[in-house]
C-alpha positions as CSV (number, residue, x, y, z in Angstrom):
1,M,99.6,252.7,215.2
2,N,102.9,251.0,214.6
3,K,106.0,251.3,216.9
4,T,107.8,253.5,214.1
5,D,104.8,255.6,214.0
6,G,104.7,256.0,218.0
7,V,108.6,256.6,217.8
8,A,108.0,259.4,215.4
9,K,105.2,261.1,217.2
10,A,107.1,260.8,220.5
11,E,110.1,262.4,218.8
12,R,108.0,265.1,217.5
13,K,106.7,265.8,221.0
14,F,110.3,265.7,222.4
15,N,111.5,268.1,219.5
16,R,108.8,270.8,220.5
17,L,109.7,270.5,224.3
18,I,113.5,270.8,223.4
19,T,112.7,274.1,221.2
20,V,110.8,275.8,224.3
21,I,113.6,274.7,226.7
22,S,116.3,276.0,224.4
23,I,114.5,279.3,224.0
24,V,113.6,279.8,227.5
25,I,116.8,278.7,229.2
26,P,118.8,281.6,227.6
27,L,116.1,284.0,228.0
28,V,115.6,283.5,231.6
29,V,119.4,283.4,232.3
30,A,119.7,286.7,230.3
31,A,116.6,288.3,232.6
32,L,118.0,286.8,235.9
33,F,121.4,288.1,235.4
34,G,120.1,291.6,235.6
35,V,118.0,290.8,238.8
36,K,119.8,291.3,242.2
37,I,118.0,290.0,245.5
38,P,118.1,292.9,247.8
39,N,119.7,292.4,251.2
40,M,121.2,288.9,250.4
41,E,124.6,288.2,251.1
42,P,126.8,287.7,248.1
43,L,127.2,283.7,247.4
44,G,130.8,284.5,246.6
45,F,131.6,280.8,247.3
46,L,129.6,279.4,244.3
47,P,132.2,280.2,241.6
48,P,134.7,277.7,242.4
49,I,132.0,274.9,243.2
50,Y,130.3,275.6,239.8
51,A,133.8,275.6,238.0
52,T,134.5,272.1,239.6
53,I,131.2,271.0,238.4
54,N,132.0,271.9,234.8
55,G,135.7,270.0,235.6
56,V,133.8,267.1,236.7
57,T,131.5,267.2,233.8
58,A,134.3,267.1,231.3
59,V,135.7,264.2,232.7
60,L,132.5,262.3,232.9
61,L,132.0,263.0,229.3
62,I,135.1,261.3,228.4
63,L,134.3,258.5,230.5
64,A,131.0,258.2,229.1
65,V,132.6,258.2,225.5
66,L,135.0,255.5,226.7
67,A,132.3,253.6,228.1
68,I,130.2,253.5,225.0
69,K,133.2,252.5,223.0
70,N,133.7,249.5,225.2
71,G,130.1,248.3,224.8
72,K,129.2,249.4,228.3
73,R,125.7,251.2,227.4
74,K,124.2,251.3,230.8
75,T,127.2,252.9,232.2
76,H,127.3,255.3,229.5
77,Q,123.7,256.2,230.1
78,N,124.1,256.6,233.7
79,L,127.3,259.2,233.4
80,M,125.3,261.1,230.4
81,T,122.5,261.6,232.8
82,T,124.8,262.6,235.4
83,C,126.2,265.2,233.0
84,I,122.6,266.8,232.3
85,A,122.3,266.7,236.1
86,L,125.3,268.4,237.0
87,S,125.0,270.9,234.2
88,L,121.4,271.6,235.8
89,V,123.2,272.1,239.2
90,F,125.5,274.4,237.6
91,L,123.0,276.4,235.9
92,I,121.0,277.0,239.2
93,M,124.4,278.0,241.2
94,Y,125.4,280.3,238.2
95,I,122.1,282.1,238.6
96,A,122.1,282.3,242.2
97,Y,125.9,283.7,242.2
98,H,124.7,286.5,239.7
99,M,121.6,287.2,241.5
100,T,123.5,288.1,244.5
101,S,126.8,289.3,243.3
102,E,127.9,292.2,240.8
103,S,129.6,290.9,237.8
104,T,133.6,290.5,238.2
105,A,135.4,292.5,235.3
106,F,138.6,290.8,234.2
107,G,141.7,292.8,235.1
108,G,144.2,291.1,232.7
109,E,146.0,293.4,230.2
110,G,147.6,292.7,226.8
111,P,147.2,289.7,224.8
112,I,145.9,287.7,227.7
113,R,142.8,290.1,227.6
114,Y,142.0,289.1,224.2
115,I,142.5,285.3,224.8
116,Y,140.2,285.6,227.9
117,Y,137.5,287.3,225.9
118,F,137.7,285.0,222.9
119,V,137.3,281.9,225.3
120,L,134.5,283.7,227.5
121,I,132.6,284.8,224.3
122,T,132.9,281.2,222.6
123,H,132.0,279.6,225.9
124,I,128.7,281.8,226.1
125,L,127.8,281.3,222.5
126,L,128.3,277.3,222.6
127,S,126.8,277.1,226.0
128,I,123.5,278.3,224.2
129,V,124.0,276.2,221.2
130,I,124.6,273.0,223.6
131,I,121.4,272.9,225.1
132,P,119.1,271.8,222.2
133,L,122.1,269.5,221.1
134,V,122.4,267.8,224.2
135,L,118.6,267.3,224.7
136,K,117.9,266.0,220.9
137,T,121.0,263.6,221.3
138,Y,119.7,262.2,224.9
139,A,116.0,262.2,223.3
140,R,117.2,260.0,220.2
141,A,119.1,257.6,222.8
142,Y,116.1,257.4,224.9
143,L,113.9,256.7,221.9
144,G,116.1,254.0,220.8
145,K,117.4,255.7,217.7
146,Y,120.8,254.7,218.4
147,E,122.1,255.5,214.7
148,S,120.8,259.0,214.5
149,H,122.0,259.3,218.3
150,K,125.3,258.3,217.6
151,K,125.6,260.6,214.3
152,L,124.4,263.8,216.5
153,A,126.6,262.7,219.4
154,K,129.8,263.0,217.2
155,I,128.8,266.7,217.1
156,T,127.5,267.2,220.6
157,F,130.2,265.6,222.5
158,P,133.3,267.9,221.4
159,L,131.0,271.2,221.7
160,W,130.0,269.9,225.3
161,L,133.2,269.1,226.2
162,Y,134.5,272.6,225.0
163,V,131.9,274.4,227.1
164,A,132.8,272.1,230.1
165,V,136.5,272.7,229.8
166,T,136.3,276.4,228.9
167,G,133.8,277.1,232.1
168,V,136.9,276.0,234.0
169,V,139.4,278.0,232.0
170,V,137.2,281.2,232.3
171,Y,137.0,280.8,236.1
172,L,140.9,280.1,236.6
173,M,141.4,283.4,234.4
174,I,138.9,285.6,236.2
175,S,139.3,284.3,240.0
176,P,142.2,286.5,240.6
177,Y,139.9,289.5,240.1
178,Y,136.9,288.3,242.3
179,V,136.2,290.8,245.1
180,H,136.4,288.7,248.4
């Protein structure tokens, strides 16, 4: 088997795994959203932490793009790996919060209510879409397929940045309505 065949085989394996992960994560999150841990103190301190993680992720994404544009491939790789790790930490905290706390209703009225729901819905939908995009983009770089990595990254980056930034926006908009 030559190197090209080996890369193609590895990419097929990654793609199968990415497909499974991209289906399982949203389903598990949706399922766990309805599960409440009995007799557990609400983890009300988590939303500002995971909102901050979203903000840090947004900054690191921008720094990662700047790093690669300046030829700093290792810095870029480290920043992107950190962004994926932060996204995983966010996800764990998000699930933990919703398994211990009731959902907070948005209390704003008038046009701000429509803006909030638009931002929230696009954030949620794109957070699902971004999972396979991030993993495929990362896998292509890992496999040394830099041209196809770069091509997919041009789609992945703005969507991931949008998800990270709107995560902070959603938190800021709903935070006055949290029960303390």
